[in-house]
C-alpha positions as YAML, in Angstrom:
chain: A
units: angstrom
residues:
- id: 1
  name: MET
  ca: [84.39, 66.04, 128.17]
- id: 2
  name: THR
  ca: [86.86, 63.31, 129.80]
- id: 3
  name: ILE
  ca: [85.34, 61.24, 132.35]
- id: 4
  name: PHE
  ca: [88.75, 60.79, 134.04]
- id: 5
  name: SER
  ca: [90.63, 63.07, 136.64]
- id: 6
  name: HIS
  ca: [94.48, 61.00, 135.59]
- id: 7
  name: VAL
  ca: [95.48, 57.36, 135.34]
- id: 8
  name: THR
  ca: [98.28, 55.72, 137.35]
- id: 9
  name: LEU
  ca: [100.32, 53.26, 136.46]
- id: 10
  name: GLY
  ca: [103.34, 51.51, 138.99]
- id: 11
  name: THR
  ca: [107.18, 51.68, 137.72]
- id: 12
  name: ASN
  ca: [110.12, 50.37, 140.12]
- id: 13
  name: ASP
  ca: [112.30, 52.97, 138.11]
- id: 14
  name: TYR
  ca: [111.43, 56.62, 137.18]
- id: 15
  name: GLU
  ca: [114.53, 57.13, 135.22]
- id: 16
  name: LYS
  ca: [113.44, 54.09, 132.71]
- id: 17
  name: ALA
  ca: [110.16, 55.19, 132.90]
- id: 18
  name: ALA
  ca: [110.27, 58.38, 131.49]
- id: 19
  name: GLN
  ca: [112.34, 57.68, 128.35]
- id: 20
  name: PHE
  ca: [109.64, 54.68, 127.65]
- id: 21
  name: TYR
  ca: [107.11, 57.31, 128.40]
- id: 22
  name: ASP
  ca: [108.39, 60.16, 126.73]
- id: 23
  name: ALA
  ca: [109.05, 58.44, 123.62]
- id: 24
  name: VAL
  ca: [105.94, 56.30, 123.17]
- id: 25
  name: LEU
  ca: [103.55, 58.86, 124.39]
- id: 26
  name: ALA
  ca: [105.14, 61.58, 122.24]
- id: 27
  name: PRO
  ca: [103.13, 60.34, 118.75]
- id: 28
  name: LEU
  ca: [100.18, 60.91, 120.82]
- id: 29
  name: GLY
  ca: [100.95, 64.51, 121.39]
- id: 30
  name: ILE
  ca: [101.15, 63.89, 125.31]
- id: 31
  name: HIS
  ca: [104.37, 65.13, 127.63]
- id: 32
  name: ARG
  ca: [105.39, 64.78, 130.11]
- id: 33
  name: VAL
  ca: [104.99, 68.53, 132.69]
- id: 34
  name: PRO
  ca: [108.22, 69.47, 134.40]
- id: 35
  name: LYS
  ca: [108.23, 68.29, 138.43]
- id: 36
  name: PRO
  ca: [111.36, 68.37, 140.73]
- id: 37
  name: ALA
  ca: [113.73, 65.33, 140.33]
- id: 38
  name: GLY
  ca: [112.23, 62.46, 142.66]
- id: 39
  name: LYS
  ca: [108.91, 63.65, 141.80]
- id: 40
  name: PRO
  ca: [106.59, 61.24, 139.77]
- id: 41
  name: LEU
  ca: [106.64, 61.34, 136.61]
- id: 42
  name: LYS
  ca: [103.39, 63.57, 134.91]
- id: 43
  name: TYR
  ca: [102.01, 63.14, 131.04]
- id: 44
  name: ALA
  ca: [99.24, 65.59, 129.53]
- id: 45
  name: LYS
  ca: [98.15, 66.70, 126.44]
- id: 46
  name: GLY
  ca: [98.35, 70.99, 127.41]
- id: 47
  name: ASP
  ca: [96.39, 71.84, 129.99]
- id: 48
  name: GLU
  ca: [93.69, 69.02, 129.23]
- id: 49
  name: PHE
  ca: [92.70, 66.35, 131.21]
- id: 50
  name: THR
  ca: [92.96, 63.21, 131.75]
- id: 51
  name: VAL
  ca: [96.60, 63.02, 132.91]
- id: 52
  name: LEU
  ca: [98.98, 60.04, 133.77]
- id: 53
  name: TYR
  ca: [101.10, 59.53, 136.56]
- id: 54
  name: ILE
  ca: [103.57, 57.24, 136.45]
- id: 55
  name: TYR
  ca: [104.50, 56.63, 140.70]
- id: 56
  name: LEU
  ca: [106.46, 54.31, 143.14]
- id: 57
  name: PRO
  ca: [104.07, 52.47, 144.77]
- id: 58
  name: PHE
  ca: [103.30, 53.79, 148.10]
- id: 59
  name: ASP
  ca: [103.35, 50.81, 150.17]
- id: 60
  name: GLY
  ca: [107.16, 49.58, 148.77]
- id: 61
  name: ASN
  ca: [106.24, 46.82, 147.10]
- id: 62
  name: PRO
  ca: [106.95, 46.39, 143.84]
- id: 63
  name: ALA
  ca: [105.31, 47.08, 140.95]
- id: 64
  name: SER
  ca: [103.38, 45.15, 138.99]
- id: 65
  name: TRP
  ca: [100.46, 45.04, 136.77]
- id: 66
  name: GLY
  ca: [97.12, 43.78, 136.81]
- id: 67
  name: ASN
  ca: [95.04, 40.91, 134.65]
- id: 68
  name: GLY
  ca: [92.96, 42.24, 132.52]
- id: 69
  name: THR
  ca: [93.96, 45.86, 132.95]
- id: 70
  name: HIS
  ca: [94.96, 48.48, 130.34]
- id: 71
  name: VAL
  ca: [94.95, 51.96, 129.52]
- id: 72
  name: ALA
  ca: [93.67, 52.94, 125.94]
- id: 73
  name: PHE
  ca: [95.20, 56.57, 124.64]
- id: 74
  name: LEU
  ca: [93.22, 58.14, 121.96]
- id: 75
  name: ALA
  ca: [95.25, 58.96, 119.02]
- id: 76
  name: GLU
  ca: [94.13, 61.30, 116.25]
- id: 77
  name: THR
  ca: [95.37, 58.80, 113.34]
- id: 78
  name: ARG
  ca: [96.43, 55.37, 112.63]
- id: 79
  name: ASP
  ca: [99.87, 56.71, 112.02]
- id: 80
  name: ALA
  ca: [100.28, 58.10, 115.82]
- id: 81
  name: VAL
  ca: [99.21, 54.65, 116.55]
- id: 82
  name: ASP
  ca: [101.85, 52.98, 114.50]
- id: 83
  name: ALA
  ca: [104.53, 55.28, 115.64]
- id: 84
  name: PHE
  ca: [103.28, 54.36, 119.08]
- id: 85
  name: HIS
  ca: [103.59, 50.82, 118.97]
- id: 86
  name: ALA
  ca: [106.98, 51.86, 117.53]
- id: 87
  name: GLN
  ca: [108.42, 54.01, 119.76]
- id: 88
  name: ALA
  ca: [107.19, 51.43, 122.02]
- id: 89
  name: ILE
  ca: [109.31, 48.26, 121.01]
- id: 90
  name: ALA
  ca: [112.26, 50.78, 120.41]
- id: 91
  name: LYS
  ca: [112.31, 51.37, 124.17]
- id: 92
  name: GLY
  ca: [111.56, 47.88, 125.31]
- id: 93
  name: GLY
  ca: [108.38, 47.22, 125.23]
- id: 94
  name: MET
  ca: [106.64, 44.26, 124.51]
- id: 95
  name: ASP
  ca: [103.97, 43.35, 121.59]
- id: 96
  name: GLU
  ca: [100.89, 42.90, 122.92]
- id: 97
  name: GLY
  ca: [98.58, 43.13, 119.78]
- id: 98
  name: LYS
  ca: [100.15, 44.56, 116.44]
- id: 99
  name: PRO
  ca: [98.24, 47.87, 114.53]
- id: 100
  name: GLY
  ca: [95.54, 47.28, 113.20]
- id: 101
  name: LEU
  ca: [91.98, 47.41, 112.82]
- id: 102
  name: ARG
  ca: [89.82, 45.79, 115.09]
- id: 103
  name: GLU
  ca: [86.45, 45.16, 113.36]
- id: 104
  name: ASN
  ca: [84.69, 43.12, 116.19]
- id: 105
  name: TYR
  ca: [85.13, 46.62, 118.38]
- id: 106
  name: SER
  ca: [84.15, 48.96, 115.15]
- id: 107
  name: ALA
  ca: [84.99, 49.10, 110.94]
- id: 108
  name: ASN
  ca: [87.30, 52.24, 112.24]
- id: 109
  name: TYR
  ca: [88.56, 50.56, 115.53]
- id: 110
  name: TYR
  ca: [92.60, 50.92, 115.13]
- id: 111
  name: ALA
  ca: [94.15, 50.30, 117.49]
- id: 112
  name: ALA
  ca: [97.87, 48.55, 118.60]
- id: 113
  name: TYR
  ca: [98.63, 47.21, 121.81]
- id: 114
  name: VAL
  ca: [101.88, 47.23, 124.12]
- id: 115
  name: ARG
  ca: [103.27, 46.12, 127.84]
- id: 116
  name: ASP
  ca: [105.75, 48.70, 129.40]
- id: 117
  name: LEU
  ca: [108.81, 48.38, 131.03]
- id: 118
  name: ASP
  ca: [107.28, 47.41, 134.12]
- id: 119
  name: GLY
  ca: [104.60, 44.71, 132.14]
- id: 120
  name: ASN
  ca: [101.69, 47.77, 132.66]
- id: 121
  name: LYS
  ca: [99.32, 47.26, 129.09]
- id: 122
  name: LEU
  ca: [98.89, 50.28, 127.12]
- id: 123
  name: GLN
  ca: [97.10, 50.58, 123.88]
- id: 124
  name: ALA
  ca: [96.46, 53.76, 121.02]
- id: 125
  name: VAL
  ca: [93.24, 53.75, 119.32]
- id: 126
  name: CYS
  ca: [92.30, 55.72, 116.38]
- id: 127
  name: TYR
  ca: [88.36, 56.08, 116.15]
- id: 128
  name: ALA
  ca: [88.77, 57.96, 112.53]
- id: 129
  name: GLU
  ca: [88.60, 56.73, 109.15]
- id: 130
  name: GLN
  ca: [91.31, 56.21, 106.71]
- id: 131
  name: ALA
  ca: [92.41, 59.12, 105.56]
...
């Protein structure tokens, strides 16, 4: 069971964010939930929690990212981590750590880090042993 209900990230452009997250999260089995136009973006893995919301900031100020903050998405395979990273770069994201083992965390900690179009830091991580 997850400990989170949802995670919210800010954006300055719903359309660009939708194109980015649609491509980046698909390899992880996470897809956009249909919502009326103009509503915040919502992503989920089936009917499971945790969900991801992408919002314009409520205070009307530009969206920005937090130093030392990132969201880690669970990947079932190392190939999914690789695809997440590749899609992020192809869609205009920035590399923050190419796919690979991070043995300083654990022997099977395979991860990649990127920044989205608004500077939010994202990670995909797989804990499974190499097939």
